N, C-alpha and C positions, 0 to 999 in steps of 0.2 A: 672192527677190522681184525682179521685173523692171519697170522703167518707162522712159519715154523722156524725155529732156532736150531741149528745143529752145532754141537760142541765137539772139538777135536782135541787131541793130546791131552795135556794136564787139566784142561778145563773140564773134561769128563769126570775126572777124579775129584776136582774141586766141588762140583755141584752134585755128583752122584748119579748122573744120567747123560746119555749122548744126544738127546733131542728134547724139545720142549714146544708144545703148541702154545703160542702166545696170543692173547687177545688185548687189543687196545681200543679205546672208545673213538680215537681219532688217529690220523696218520701221524707218524713220528719220524724223526731223523735218526741217523745211526748214533749221533752223540747223545741224543735223548734216551735211546735204548741202552746205551753203555751205562749212563747214569742210573737208569731204572734197575738194570741188572746188579750194579754195584750196591744199590740199596737193598735188593732182595737177597743177594747172595754175597755176604761179606768176604768170602774167599776169592771173589773176583775183583779185589781192590785194585789189581794191576791192569784192569780191563783196557786202559788207554794205550798199553804197549801191544795189544793183540790186533792182528789184521782182521778185517771184516770183509766178507764177500756177500754179495746179494746175487742170488741165481747164478752162482759160479763165476762172478766177476768182481774183482776187488772194488771196494767202495770207499769214498771219502766220508768224513764225519757229517757233512751237510746233505747227504743223499736221503731222500725221503723213501721210507719203506711203504710198499703198497700191499693191498689185499692179496693174499696167496703167495707172496714172496718166500724164498727160502734164504734165511740169513745163516751164514757160517761164521763161527767164532774160532779164530785160528791163532793159537799162541805162538810166540817166537820158537824157532826150532834151533837147537845147538847140537853139536856133536862133530865127530871127526871122520 
């Protein structure tokens, strides 16, 4: 199963790219993806604080990612 991950804000700096084509042998949930990314990219240790969207809609941790989905990793935004 293939899907695309888009990184926004500081996550782009943390992993050194703004997107990633990801392949998984089976369907996975958002929480499983978060755990995989934290393992692959130690800089994403705060992954649980980031919002996740699938196909431009915010998603809960138990949502299953499907073939061809676009997953956006959105860190918290602060400022004035």
